[in-house]
Structure formats: C-alpha cells, structure tokens
Backbone as XML, in Angstrom:
<?xml version="1.0"?>
<chain id="A" units="angstrom">
  <residue number="1" name="THR">
    <atom name="N" x="3.849" y="5.712" z="-7.062"/>
    <atom name="CA" x="3.189" y="4.895" z="-6.063"/>
    <atom name="C" x="2.912" y="3.490" z="-6.600"/>
  </residue>
  <residue number="2" name="PHE">
    <atom name="N" x="2.453" y="3.407" z="-7.830"/>
    <atom name="CA" x="2.144" y="2.097" z="-8.391"/>
    <atom name="C" x="3.401" y="1.242" z="-8.493"/>
  </residue>
  <residue number="3" name="GLY">
    <atom name="N" x="4.510" y="1.851" z="-8.885"/>
    <atom name="CA" x="5.767" y="1.120" z="-8.985"/>
    <atom name="C" x="6.243" y="0.612" z="-7.640"/>
  </residue>
  <residue number="4" name="ILE">
    <atom name="N" x="6.074" y="1.412" z="-6.597"/>
    <atom name="CA" x="6.456" y="0.994" z="-5.244"/>
    <atom name="C" x="5.611" y="-0.188" z="-4.799"/>
  </residue>
  <residue number="5" name="ILE">
    <atom name="N" x="4.306" y="-0.094" z="-5.015"/>
    <atom name="CA" x="3.414" y="-1.191" z="-4.625"/>
    <atom name="C" x="3.750" y="-2.444" z="-5.423"/>
  </residue>
  <residue number="6" name="LYS">
    <atom name="N" x="3.995" y="-2.289" z="-6.698"/>
    <atom name="CA" x="4.226" y="-3.439" z="-7.563"/>
    <atom name="C" x="5.589" y="-4.083" z="-7.321"/>
  </residue>
  <residue number="7" name="TYR">
    <atom name="N" x="6.631" y="-3.272" z="-7.208"/>
    <atom name="CA" x="7.975" y="-3.839" z="-7.121"/>
    <atom name="C" x="8.400" y="-4.094" z="-5.675"/>
  </residue>
  <residue number="8" name="ASP">
    <atom name="N" x="8.315" y="-3.081" z="-4.822"/>
    <atom name="CA" x="8.808" y="-3.211" z="-3.457"/>
    <atom name="C" x="7.915" y="-4.079" z="-2.588"/>
  </residue>
  <residue number="9" name="ARG">
    <atom name="N" x="6.627" y="-4.024" z="-2.796"/>
    <atom name="CA" x="5.700" y="-4.811" z="-1.978"/>
    <atom name="C" x="5.359" y="-6.157" z="-2.602"/>
  </residue>
  <residue number="10" name="ARG">
    <atom name="N" x="5.919" y="-6.427" z="-3.781"/>
    <atom name="CA" x="5.711" y="-7.689" z="-4.516"/>
    <atom name="C" x="4.232" y="-7.979" z="-4.781"/>
  </residue>
  <residue number="11" name="TYR">
    <atom name="N" x="3.496" y="-6.945" z="-5.123"/>
    <atom name="CA" x="2.084" y="-7.089" z="-5.483"/>
    <atom name="C" x="2.005" y="-7.114" z="-6.996"/>
  </residue>
  <residue number="12" name="LYS">
    <atom name="N" x="1.857" y="-8.300" z="-7.573"/>
    <atom name="CA" x="1.968" y="-8.451" z="-9.012"/>
    <atom name="C" x="0.630" y="-8.486" z="-9.739"/>
  </residue>
  <residue number="13" name="ARG">
    <atom name="N" x="-0.367" y="-9.073" z="-9.124"/>
    <atom name="CA" x="-1.624" y="-9.184" z="-9.854"/>
    <atom name="C" x="-2.814" y="-9.168" z="-8.903"/>
  </residue>
  <residue number="14" name="ILE">
    <atom name="N" x="-3.941" y="-8.809" z="-9.467"/>
    <atom name="CA" x="-5.196" y="-8.795" z="-8.722"/>
    <atom name="C" x="-5.752" y="-10.217" z="-8.744"/>
  </residue>
  <residue number="15" name="VAL">
    <atom name="N" x="-6.091" y="-10.732" z="-7.585"/>
    <atom name="CA" x="-6.540" y="-12.118" z="-7.516"/>
    <atom name="C" x="-8.054" y="-12.256" z="-7.414"/>
  </residue>
  <residue number="16" name="ARG">
    <atom name="N" x="-8.747" y="-11.168" z="-7.260"/>
    <atom name="CA" x="-10.211" y="-11.216" z="-7.146"/>
    <atom name="C" x="-10.861" y="-11.139" z="-8.519"/>
  </residue>
  <residue number="17" name="ARG">
    <atom name="N" x="-12.096" y="-11.566" z="-8.567"/>
    <atom name="CA" x="-12.883" y="-11.477" z="-9.796"/>
    <atom name="C" x="-14.091" y="-10.601" z="-9.538"/>
  </residue>
  <residue number="18" name="GLY">
    <atom name="N" x="-14.460" y="-9.858" z="-10.541"/>
    <atom name="CA" x="-15.600" y="-8.971" z="-10.434"/>
    <atom name="C" x="-15.159" y="-7.558" z="-10.093"/>
  </residue>
  <residue number="19" name="LEU">
    <atom name="N" x="-15.847" y="-6.592" z="-10.640"/>
    <atom name="CA" x="-15.449" y="-5.200" z="-10.505"/>
    <atom name="C" x="-15.456" y="-4.731" z="-9.059"/>
  </residue>
  <residue number="20" name="ASP">
    <atom name="N" x="-16.479" y="-5.092" z="-8.301"/>
    <atom name="CA" x="-16.545" y="-4.664" z="-6.896"/>
    <atom name="C" x="-15.411" y="-5.269" z="-6.071"/>
  </residue>
  <residue number="21" name="SER">
    <atom name="N" x="-15.116" y="-6.525" z="-6.279"/>
    <atom name="CA" x="-14.036" y="-7.187" z="-5.549"/>
    <atom name="C" x="-12.677" y="-6.591" z="-5.896"/>
  </residue>
  <residue number="22" name="VAL">
    <atom name="N" x="-12.486" y="-6.260" z="-7.171"/>
    <atom name="CA" x="-11.229" y="-5.653" z="-7.602"/>
    <atom name="C" x="-11.072" y="-4.290" z="-6.946"/>
  </residue>
  <residue number="23" name="ARG">
    <atom name="N" x="-12.140" y="-3.516" z="-6.904"/>
    <atom name="CA" x="-12.086" y="-2.209" z="-6.256"/>
    <atom name="C" x="-11.726" y="-2.330" z="-4.785"/>
  </residue>
  <residue number="24" name="VAL">
    <atom name="N" x="-12.319" y="-3.286" z="-4.100"/>
    <atom name="CA" x="-12.019" y="-3.495" z="-2.685"/>
    <atom name="C" x="-10.558" y="-3.895" z="-2.505"/>
  </residue>
  <residue number="25" name="GLU">
    <atom name="N" x="-10.065" y="-4.779" z="-3.355"/>
    <atom name="CA" x="-8.680" y="-5.222" z="-3.244"/>
    <atom name="C" x="-7.702" y="-4.062" z="-3.461"/>
  </residue>
  <residue number="26" name="ILE">
    <atom name="N" x="-7.938" y="-3.265" z="-4.484"/>
    <atom name="CA" x="-7.064" y="-2.120" z="-4.740"/>
    <atom name="C" x="-7.177" y="-1.115" z="-3.599"/>
  </residue>
  <residue number="27" name="PHE">
    <atom name="N" x="-8.370" y="-0.935" z="-3.066"/>
    <atom name="CA" x="-8.584" y="-0.042" z="-1.935"/>
    <atom name="C" x="-7.769" y="-0.501" z="-0.722"/>
  </residue>
  <residue number="28" name="LEU">
    <atom name="N" x="-7.784" y="-1.787" z="-0.424"/>
    <atom name="CA" x="-7.038" y="-2.315" z="0.715"/>
    <atom name="C" x="-5.526" y="-2.199" z="0.510"/>
  </residue>
  <residue number="29" name="VAL">
    <atom name="N" x="-5.071" y="-2.448" z="-0.701"/>
    <atom name="CA" x="-3.640" y="-2.302" z="-0.991"/>
    <atom name="C" x="-3.232" y="-0.838" z="-0.832"/>
  </residue>
  <residue number="30" name="SER">
    <atom name="N" x="-4.080" y="0.078" z="-1.273"/>
    <atom name="CA" x="-3.791" y="1.504" z="-1.150"/>
    <atom name="C" x="-3.754" y="1.938" z="0.307"/>
  </residue>
  <residue number="31" name="ILE">
    <atom name="N" x="-4.685" y="1.447" z="1.104"/>
    <atom name="CA" x="-4.691" y="1.763" z="2.532"/>
    <atom name="C" x="-3.415" y="1.249" z="3.191"/>
  </residue>
  <residue number="32" name="GLY">
    <atom name="N" x="-3.018" y="0.035" z="2.854"/>
    <atom name="CA" x="-1.789" y="-0.520" z="3.408"/>
    <atom name="C" x="-0.572" y="0.317" z="3.032"/>
  </residue>
  <residue number="33" name="HIS">
    <atom name="N" x="-0.522" y="0.786" z="1.808"/>
    <atom name="CA" x="0.587" y="1.629" z="1.362"/>
    <atom name="C" x="0.612" y="2.946" z="2.139"/>
  </residue>
  <residue number="34" name="ASN">
    <atom name="N" x="-0.548" y="3.556" z="2.310"/>
    <atom name="CA" x="-0.618" y="4.832" z="3.025"/>
    <atom name="C" x="-0.265" y="4.668" z="4.508"/>
  </residue>
  <residue number="35" name="LEU">
    <atom name="N" x="-0.703" y="3.584" z="5.122"/>
    <atom name="CA" x="-0.347" y="3.340" z="6.518"/>
    <atom name="C" x="1.154" y="3.139" z="6.676"/>
  </residue>
  <residue number="36" name="TYR">
    <atom name="N" x="1.769" y="2.460" z="5.731"/>
    <atom name="CA" x="3.210" y="2.255" z="5.751"/>
    <atom name="C" x="3.951" y="3.589" z="5.643"/>
  </residue>
  <residue number="37" name="LYS">
    <atom name="N" x="3.453" y="4.476" z="4.780"/>
    <atom name="CA" x="4.067" y="5.792" z="4.639"/>
    <atom name="C" x="3.936" y="6.606" z="5.930"/>
  </residue>
  <residue number="38" name="ILE">
    <atom name="N" x="2.766" y="6.565" z="6.563"/>
    <atom name="CA" x="2.551" y="7.302" z="7.814"/>
    <atom name="C" x="3.467" y="6.755" z="8.902"/>
  </residue>
  <residue number="39" name="TYR">
    <atom name="N" x="3.571" y="5.432" z="9.005"/>
    <atom name="CA" x="4.425" y="4.809" z="10.006"/>
    <atom name="C" x="5.888" y="5.231" z="9.820"/>
  </residue>
  <residue number="40" name="ASN">
    <atom name="N" x="6.372" y="5.175" z="8.580"/>
    <atom name="CA" x="7.758" y="5.575" z="8.326"/>
    <atom name="C" x="7.998" y="7.039" z="8.649"/>
  </residue>
  <residue number="41" name="LYS">
    <atom name="N" x="7.036" y="7.881" z="8.356"/>
    <atom name="CA" x="7.185" y="9.306" z="8.664"/>
    <atom name="C" x="7.269" y="9.527" z="10.169"/>
  </residue>
  <residue number="42" name="GLN">
    <atom name="N" x="6.437" y="8.820" z="10.935"/>
    <atom name="CA" x="6.471" y="8.947" z="12.378"/>
    <atom name="C" x="7.801" y="8.451" z="12.953"/>
  </residue>
  <residue number="43" name="MET">
    <atom name="N" x="8.338" y="7.372" z="12.397"/>
    <atom name="CA" x="9.621" y="6.842" z="12.866"/>
    <atom name="C" x="10.756" y="7.826" z="12.562"/>
  </residue>
  <residue number="44" name="ARG">
    <atom name="N" x="10.716" y="8.456" z="11.406"/>
    <atom name="CA" x="11.746" y="9.457" z="11.080"/>
    <atom name="C" x="11.664" y="10.647" z="12.022"/>
  </residue>
  <residue number="45" name="LEU">
    <atom name="N" x="10.453" y="11.065" z="12.368"/>
    <atom name="CA" x="10.293" y="12.191" z="13.279"/>
    <atom name="C" x="10.764" y="11.849" z="14.689"/>
  </residue>
  <residue number="46" name="ARG">
    <atom name="N" x="10.570" y="10.614" z="15.113"/>
    <atom name="CA" x="11.042" y="10.180" z="16.443"/>
    <atom name="C" x="12.558" y="10.171" z="16.505"/>
  </residue>
  <residue number="47" name="GLU">
    <atom name="N" x="13.216" y="9.770" z="15.422"/>
    <atom name="CA" x="14.674" y="9.735" z="15.402"/>
    <atom name="C" x="15.270" y="11.138" z="15.519"/>
  </residue>
  <residue number="48" name="VAL">
    <atom name="N" x="14.605" y="12.109" z="14.928"/>
    <atom name="CA" x="15.090" y="13.488" z="14.956"/>
    <atom name="C" x="14.913" y="14.084" z="16.343"/>
  </residue>
  <residue number="49" name="ALA">
    <atom name="N" x="13.800" y="13.757" z="16.979"/>
    <atom name="CA" x="13.493" y="14.357" z="18.296"/>
    <atom name="C" x="14.271" y="13.784" z="19.439"/>
  </residue>
</chain>
C-alpha cells in the first residue's frame, strides 16, 4: 500500500509540521487510497454485470 501511494499517486513527502498535522495528513491520504480502491472495485463489478 505504501508503495502504491508513494509511486503511483506521486505522494513523496509530508508537507505538514507537527505530530497532529502529520497524522491528519497521513489519515487523509489513507482515506483517499481506500476510496479509490472501493471505486475501482465497484467499476469492475459493474463491467461483469
């Protein structure tokens, strides 16, 4: 997962400062990754049906 986020999504570095801000940024990137996975799964299921 980290490699996909880093290479395919071109997410190279954390731009926030402070532990709480870094946590929020990683949390948002993770949510975006999971939403992308759900969307792709739904599209694959639509193609089959």
